[in-house]
C-alpha angles and dihedrals in degrees: 000000000000116000127181119186119188125200142163101070122130146124116310134167121247111278093031131114140238133185116211123198131198118197116201131201135170097042142075091263095182090062101049140081114243125204142188124215134174138206124202122203109284094004135097124261111272136200117257109168145331135202128195125230096276099033089244093115122052132168131187138190103263092236092057102047114125095021103059128051126191121201139158141209108207094190087061097039087232137131124197140203116202110198119191134179089018119202130202088252089064089069115121146084114302121211134190122211140181124228125197091193113127131206099034141031110270116232101170124088091229091063091061110072096178128052139179123237093257137242124242119238116190118183115192124205 
């Protein structure tokens, strides 16, 4: 049974940083693409970043490049999202997902069959 558990969210002032973690179990973590998505109140869930099995391929939403960094530790079955210089518009629930798509980094929700429960990030101005 695949299980993804996010942690690390919280309340931070604009300009601050947070590091989200997503611990995975029930899958061959070192073989799979992991992704982060977020959902702001009243909006659809959107792609944030994805990383392939080795960490050698990474993709970000264009608007987040330079502020967010995705990484993974396969020996810990964990993927991370380092978020710097946070802005109020970064507020939302952040979800990690696993994709079994091969050949390219998945960016669409439909390509991620399993999700965590989400962790709330609130950035105050």
